[in-house]
C-alpha positions in Angstrom: 0.0 0.0 0.0 1.4 3.4 -1.0 1.7 6.4 1.3 -0.6 9.3 0.8 0.6 12.2 -1.4 1.7 15.2 0.7 1.9 18.9 -0.1 3.2 21.7 2.2 2.6 25.4 1.7 5.0 28.0 3.1 2.8 31.1 3.8 5.1 34.1 3.9 2.8 37.0 3.1 0.0 38.5 5.2 -1.9 40.5 2.6 -5.6 39.6 1.9 -4.8 38.6 -1.6 -1.9 36.3 -0.6 -4.0 34.5 2.1 -6.1 32.6 -0.4 -3.7 30.8 -2.7 -2.5 28.3 -0.1 -6.0 27.9 1.4 -7.7 27.3 -2.0 -5.0 24.9 -3.3 -4.7 23.2 0.1 -8.5 22.7 0.2 -8.4 21.2 -3.3 -5.6 18.9 -2.4 -7.4 17.7 0.7 -10.5 17.0 -1.5 -8.2 14.8 -3.5 -7.0 12.9 -0.5 -3.6 14.7 -0.3 -2.1 15.3 3.2 -1.8 19.1 3.7 0.6 21.1 5.9 0.8 24.9 6.2 3.8 26.6 7.6 3.4 30.3 8.5 6.5 32.5 8.5 7.3 36.2 8.4 4.3 38.3 7.5 2.3 35.1 6.8 2.0 34.9 10.6 -0.9 37.5 10.2 -3.0 34.7 8.7 -2.9 32.8 12.0 -2.6 35.7 14.5 -5.9 36.0 16.3 -5.6 39.8 16.4 -4.7 40.2 12.6 -6.6 37.4 10.7 -9.8 39.4 10.5 -8.1 42.6 9.5 -6.0 41.5 6.5 -5.7 44.2 3.8 -5.1 44.6 0.1 -2.7 47.5 -0.4 -2.9 49.0 -3.9 0.4 50.9 -3.5 3.2 49.0 -5.3 0.8 46.3 -6.5 1.3 46.8 -10.2 -0.7 43.7 -11.1 -3.8 44.9 -9.3 -6.7 45.6 -11.6 -9.7 47.2 -9.9 -11.9 46.0 -12.8 -11.3 42.5 -11.5 -13.2 43.5 -8.4 -16.1 45.2 -10.1 -14.8 48.8 -10.5 -15.1 49.9 -14.1 -11.8 51.4 -15.2 -11.8 50.4 -18.8 -8.7 48.7 -19.9 -6.6 50.6 -17.3 -6.0 49.8 -13.7 -6.1 52.5 -11.1 -2.9 54.5 -11.4 -0.5 53.5 -8.6 -0.3 57.0 -7.3 -4.0 56.8 -6.4 -3.1 54.1 -3.8 -1.5 56.6 -1.5 -4.8 58.5 -1.1 -6.4 58.1 2.4 -8.8 55.2 2.4 -7.6 53.5 -0.7 -6.3 50.4 1.1 -9.6 50.1 3.0 -11.5 50.6 -0.2 -9.5 47.9 -2.1 -9.8 45.5 0.8 -13.5 45.9 1.1 -13.9 45.4 -2.7 -11.9 42.2 -2.5 -13.8 40.9 0.6 -17.1 41.6 -1.1 -16.0 39.8 -4.3 -14.7 36.8 -2.3 -18.0 36.7 -0.4 -20.0 36.9 -3.7 -18.1 33.8 -4.8 -19.1 32.1 -1.6 -15.5 31.7 -0.5 -15.3 31.9 3.3 -13.3 34.6 5.1 -9.7 33.7 6.0 -10.4 32.7 9.7 -13.3 30.5 8.7 -11.3 28.9 5.8 -8.4 28.1 8.1 -10.8 26.4 10.5 -12.3 24.4 7.7 -8.7 23.3 6.8 -8.0 22.3 10.4 -11.4 20.5 10.6 -10.5 18.7 7.4 -7.2 17.4 8.7 -4.6 20.0 7.6 -1.7 20.6 9.9 -0.7 24.2 10.7 2.6 25.3 12.1 4.2 28.6 13.0 7.8 29.4 12.3 9.9 29.6 15.5 12.2 32.3 14.2 9.3 34.5 13.1 7.4 33.9 16.4 10.5 34.9 18.3 11.2 37.9 16.1 7.6 39.2 16.5 7.4 38.4 20.3 4.4 36.0 19.7 3.3 33.0 21.7 1.1 30.0 20.8 -1.8 31.7 22.6 -1.6 34.5 20.0 -2.7 32.1 17.3 -6.1 30.9 16.0 -7.2 27.5 17.1 -5.7 24.6 15.2 -2.1 25.8 15.0 -0.4 22.6 16.2 2.9 23.9 17.3 5.8 26.4 16.8 8.6 24.7 14.9 11.9 25.5 13.4 12.5 25.5 9.7 14.6 22.4 10.1 11.7 20.7 11.9 9.3 21.7 9.1 11.7 20.2 6.5 11.9 17.0 8.5 8.1 16.7 9.0 7.4 17.3 5.3 9.9 14.8 4.0 8.6 13.6 0.6 6.0 16.4 0.2 5.7 18.9 -2.6 6.6 22.2 -1.1 5.0 25.4 -2.4 6.3 28.8 -1.3 3.7 31.6 -1.3 
């Protein structure tokens, strides 16, 4: 009997738009019987931080690929000029548009999605170096984070897995 396929995601970014790739691909993998592990490091810690997970943002400044038309704002063939992103309220505006679009697609908010992943059997780990650097503790994380581990521990525990860095 062969061992289950394994996939591990390294979540390194805490922006709203960067929260979903690992969750969506992980959920799809779980649906196909693949064992899923998520490792949160650097700003990706915001995805599991109880105080940050519900306040993730989509910053339009410096996001040259962002097209507001993808989120229902009619701008013709142009995106919103990058300079507009510095205006007060633009990050909140872009974040709300994305949250609304995600909700319209019946995709759950990040906290709920993470809980679904945990309930489905995904393993969640926080990076020890990032935890230490940010003065966090296990109590700061959403339910379901199994442990705080070193990068070396993560490499050992995901032996044989496909590893995807996001």
